[in-house]
N, C-alpha and C positions, 0 to 999 in steps of 0.2 A: 391656606393653600390646599389645593385638591391633590389627592394621590392618583397618579396615573398608572404606576406599576409598582408592585412589591413582590419580591421573591427572596430567596436565601442569600443572594449576592448584592442586590441593589434595591433601593427605593427611589422612585422619581416623583417629586411633588412639583406643582407649577401653579402660577397665578397669572391669568391673562390680563387681569386688571393692573397688576404691578409689573408685568413683563418679566417675571422671575421664573427660573427653572432650577430646581435643586436636586442633585444626584447624591445620594448617600450610599457609599460602598461599604460592604461588610466582609471583613476577613480576607482570606485568600480567594481570589476570583478566577474561576474557570475561564479559559480563553474565549470559548463560545459565548458564555454569559456576558463577559466584558464587552465584546464586540456588539452583541445584540443590544445590550443596555445603552451603549454609546450611540448606536445607530437609531434606536427608538427615541432617545432624547433629542438627537439632531432633527429627526422628522417632526417631533412634537414642537420643538422650538421654531422650526421653519413654518409649520402650519399655523401657529399661534403668534408668530412674530415676537418670540421671547428672546430678549437680548441681555438679560442680567443672569449670569450663571453662578450658582454656588456648587462647588465640587467638594463635598464633604468626604474627605478621605481619612478621617481620624481613626476609623476601625479597619481600614484597608491595610493589607500587607504588601510586600514587594511585588511589583509586576514582573512577569516573565519578560526576558529581553525581546522575544518575538512580538509580544503584545505592545511593548513600548515602541518598537519599530513601526508596527502597524498604526499606532496612534499618531506618531510623528509624520509618517509618510503618506498615510491614506486618510485617516479620520480628520486630522487637523486642517489640511487644505480644504476639505469639504465644509468643515465648521467655519473657517474664515470666509469662505465664499458666500455662505448664507447671510452672514451679517458681520462685516469687519468692524462694526462699531460696538460689538458686544463688550461687556466687562466680565471678568472672571474673578470670583473670590474663591480662593483655595484654602480649605481647612486641612492642614497638614496631618499626615498619619501620626498617631501617638508612638508608633514603633520607629525607633531610630533609623533602621535600614529603610523603612518605607518612606520616611521623611527625606532621607538622602536621595533615594530613587526618584521621588517626585520632583525635587529641586533640579536634579540632573536632567530629567526628561524635559522640563520647562526650558532650561537653558539650551538644550539640543533643538527644540522647536525654534527658539529665537535665532540660533546660529544658522540653521538650515533654511529657514523660510524668509529671513530678513524682514519679517512682518509679525507683529504681535499686537493684539488688542490689550488694553490696560488690564493688569492683573495684580493681585496682592495676596499675601499669605495672612491667614488669621487662625485664631485658636477657638473662637466661638461663633455661633451662627449670628448672634446679635451684632458683633463687631462687623461681620461680613455684610449683613443687611444695611447697617449704618453707612458703610462705604459705598455699597451698590446704589442704594436709594434712601437717602436720609429721611425723606418725607414718609416713608413706610413705617418707621418706628417712632416718629415724632408724636 
C-alpha cells in the first residue's frame, strides 16, 4: 500500500488495485486533525473508488463527545453517500475506554441513520484484510 498522509495523529495508506484505504490513528487526537484526517480520507476514497476501509484505532484514545457527534451527524452521512457498499474493518483501541467509546459510537450511527454498511471488529490487520478481501492475502 502507498502512504498518502503521515503526521503525529494519523497515517493514511491506500491501494487502488485492492480498493483498500487504511487509517491508523495515534493517541489522543486533536479535533482539527481528526476532522481533517477523516475528510482527506473521504476525498481520497472518492477519487480512487476505494470501498474497503480499515480503521486502525488500536493506539487511539477516547474521542471528545463533540468529535463523535460530528462523525455521526456530518462525516458518516457523506461517507455513506459516496459508497454505501463499502465494508469497514475496525481494529478496536487497546485502551478499555477507547474500545467502549468506539463501540458506542458505531451503535449510535446504526440507530440514527438506520443504514450501515457491513462492519466487523478485529484485533489484527491480517484478520481485517482477510475479511475485507480474502484474495489479497491468499
